[in-house]
N, C-alpha and C positions, 0 to 999 in steps of 0.2 A: 759615389754608387761603387764603384770595384775599390775592389781589398786595397789593391796596391797601386799608388802613383806612377803616370808614365812621363811625368811632366822632367823628370832628369834621363831620360830614354830617346836617343835619337831612332825615330820611325823613317824608315822607307815608304813612300808612297808614291807606287808608279800609276800616272796617269795619259789616259790617251780620250782627247778631245772631239767633241766630232765638227768636222767641216761644215755639217747643214746639221745644225740641232734640231731635235724635233719637240723639244719640253720634256716634260713627263721628271719623274725621279733621278738623282743621281744614285750609280750603283758602287757598292762598294764591297769589293770579294775577300773573302779571307781564306787563305791558305791550309793546309794540314801537316801532319807529322814531318817533318825533317826539311820542308820543304821554303818557299820564300814566293813573295809577289810576282819573281818570275815565272812562277810554274802558269799563272796566267797570262802571260804578254805574248807568249810566241801565237795561239790564235784568239782566243775569248776578249779580250780588250781590244783589240785592234776591229773585231767582229762588231761588237756592241756599238764603238765610237763612227764606225761605219755607218751603222742601223741610226744614229742620230741621238744615243747617248752621253753622257758624259762617264765613262769609264775609271775607275780607280781600284787599286789592289795594297794593302799596306802587308810588307813584308812584319812578323810578331818580334819581339824581342828575341835575340839570339840566332834572327833568323834570316837572311837573304842580304837585304843590304841597311839593316837598319844593326842596333847598337846592341850590347848587352852578350855578344859572344862569350865572353870570358864568364859570364855567370852562369851559362844556358842548365847546366847541372841543379841550379837553387831555382828556377823557375817552375811556379806554377800555373794553375788553370786562370784564379786572379790575377795574375799578373797579366796573362794574356787580355783577358775582357778587361782590363784598364788600357789597353793598347789600343781594343779595340775601340774606348770610347774616345779616348784620344785623337784615332783616325776620323772616327764619325765627329768629332766636331771638328776639326781641319777642313773634312770634304764639305760639310755643311749639307743642311736639307732642302728640298725634300730627297730622304734617303730610302732606299732599298739594300739590306745585308746581303749578301750570299757568301754560306759557309761549305766549302768542300770538307767531308771528313772530320776532322778535329778544327776546322773551320766552323763547321753546323755547332759542335759542340760549345765553342767559344760565343757564337752567336746566339744559343738558348739560354744562356748561362748568363749573356748583358741583357736579354728581356729579361730574363728572370729576378735581375738583379732590377729592374723599374725604366730598362730603355725603351725607349717607343719609335723605334721606326718605322715608316710608311707601311715597309713588308719585311717578310724573310724568304729566301728560297733555301731550302736545305738541300745540296746535291753529295749523294750517297754521304750524308752525315752521320755519323754518331746517333745513334736512338734517344727519347728523350731520356729511357730509363737506362741507357749505361749501355758500355760493351761487353756488361758479364756473359748474357746469353748467348751473342755471336762467338763468343773466345771461348766460350764452353763447344760449341759443335763445334771450332776449327780444329779443339784439341783431339777431339776425338774423331774429326774425317780426314785429318790434314796434320799432323802433328809435325811434319818436317817443317810448313810452313807458318803453324803455331811458333814454333824457338822460331823462326827466323823474325816473326813481326815480334817477341820479345826483345830480339836483338834490336831490332829498328827501333823501338817506343825507347828502349833505355840507354843505346850506344849510336844510334844514328846507322844508315844506311853503309857506311863504309866498312861496316864491323858484320856484314850482313850477307850470306850468302850471296853473289850475283843471279845466278840460276835461278835458285828456288823465288828468289826476290820477284823477277821479270815476270816469272810465270804467274805470281801470286796477284801484283800490282797492274798488269799489263794483258791483253789476248795476243793469241797467238800472230797476227799479222801485222805488228806495231812491229817499224824497220829499226834496224841493228841502230841506226846513228843514234833515233829516238832515246831508246835505253840510256845508251852510252853519255846524251848530254845530259840525261837524268842524273844520271849516279854521278858523275862529274860533278854539279851543281848541288846537289843535296846534300843537308849536313847532318849535325848531332839534332838531340833531341833532348828535351831536360825530362831523367828516368821518373819522376814524381809524377808525371801529366798521364801514363798511364793507368797505374793503380785509381787515377781520380776519373779518369774516365770509366770506370767500370760501374758508377751509377750510384752510388753514397756517397753522403748525402746525398738528395737526386739535385741536379743542378739544370733543369728545365721548368719554364712556367708551365702553370699549369694550363691548359689548353683555351679557357677564356681570358686568358693573360695576354697571349699571344697576338700579333698583329696578322692582317691577312696572311696567309704560308703556303710558298710553291713547294711541293718534294720529288726527289727524282731519283733515278738509282740505275744501276746497268743489270742486265740479264745475265751478265758473266763475271759481275764482281765477288771475289771470293772475299774480301774483307767486310760487306755491307751487303747482306744477301738481299734478293728482289724481296721475300718475305717481310723482313726487317723493314725495308722503304715501304712496302704496303702498310705495315705496322702504325709506321712513323707518322704517314698519312691518315690515315684514322684518327691518329691522336689527334691531330693538330683539324681536323676537318675537311683536308684536301684530298684528291685524287690522285694518286702520285703516275707520274711517268716512268716506266720502265724501257729502257732504250735497250732492243735488242743487238746483242753481239758486241756490248758496251762493258772493259773493265772499268777496275776502282779508279787508275790515273786518267780518268775520263777526260781531261784538257788536253792531255796529250796522244790519247787514242785517235786512229782513221775515224773513228766516230765522231768524234768531238762536236763536230756541226750538226747532227741530229740533237744533244743535246743543248745544246746553245740555243739553235733553233726553239724548241720545246718553251725553253727559259724567253725566250723574245716573243715567244707569240702569248704567253703569261703577261707578261710587262705590258704589252701592247693591251691588252685584253681586261689590266685593270679597272674598275669603275672610274669614273671622272674626278669623283671625290678623293677617291685613292690617288692621283697621279695627276697634279694640276696643270 
């Protein structure tokens, strides 16, 4: 299915098991640019485990505790898709794949290549047509942030301006300690990924090829604006959830639980045939 094999790459998968399983699908979370599975583990994985779900998060190669850091500048989107394929095989099904930002693009390309998860959830995700429109808008309305996003995409967070990055990724009331922990743990990203995410060639399934979908974004997201989230929802036939006062790094935001609760309600509401 994927263009690159993940068999020789050691993949980190963090798991949180429920004390009182509720049944239903296992959840596999996929992170965004320059971070790792750890970004889900502060709040989101424990939240869903407490709700009765088996919750897992994978670090794509070159990220978090996975192997491949020494070749980070050579990895392509197809390599990350191979990692998701390998992680899904390890976790087993039935499975809901949940992606944030870059992770949403990885899931969409995985489905386009033939994967059949029970459902997918796209959180502040790269839209099906890519980032070209969002990038153009950002370059015109927030040129300083646009420059830092380019730096983030090609070199990682440590080479970006912390003040501009904080204003772009987080809402104003994120505690300084949270931002410092984020900066300390975030790393590099492949410079090949940014151009691939622009949208050519297409890297998303056709709408009728996609599984049941959930789409969510933040009203204060400066990377993936709310109107792009609405268009992603329209593409997949899903009414999106826009969380007020939520910025892009939604799993670390003070209002992370509002996003998690919306996802939880959708998962619990899946038709019986979609979640045994």
